[in-house]
Steps between C-alpha positions, in 0.01 A plus 500: 500500500623850416571744777256783418743760634771377261295531177532837334498458122478751218159497330365687198143413404344651187125514431498187282718293735228398746131440425194650664356230729155442647619273783607773741349591835176637346328347196363839391852641452779407259858466627840524329816397683793742471773251593596643839383196699748276317777763502473547878448137594147573619581803714290739283207461260452768235209463262266693278132466586219618274124482470377199306280657229271196517438543875365840613491564877217328679606418855863607512769331706312466825650620828847354543855562610834376376760321705797689353786720612461756221231583242462790261262568213598747227203582277608527137165541321141561600386494862385277784298573810625338821389500858799498736359432844190723492629772261431507124791579268482568127834378361555650154773481236825633645407424862708276726354325805707336771280241666645459847535138611168352609275794403142389441381607156250444221539590131136540398497700176734559206502636146515272195849632419637461855859378507745514788842378605498300821817438702475265799751339733532214543386363163311217669284735710164376622154657487244439773138606531432768760206656679390820327478818709232667284248460220635479143363737233377342176730497195434727204362297207740529205204588279443812714858630455566777246667379182 
């Protein structure tokens, strides 16, 4: 077995090098690996996440938290609405969110063009359901969004 601390490889992933996958954490998102997990021996996961155009928001992620040491989301396109604890946050293109370890949250709405970079340590983080501290607003139907 590799010592995770000893692995620190060069990695250069181009858009066509890794496919968009549907087998990530949420089946209503698409995921593309950016090679950092392998390059760091599992210390860090870096991936692109985007809305699956075939799956508009219905119920969102549900209340949950991640068992991770570090987690950021950098919104590249579109927007997403999150509840962090009991506060709503509109995360739009250009925004960066540091999700402190263990914070209870719910992504409940997003635009059809939503795409973000997600960086998490360790790469094999876990997600667990959590008790929600407040009611969740309904998502905006994609048909109601301006074109």
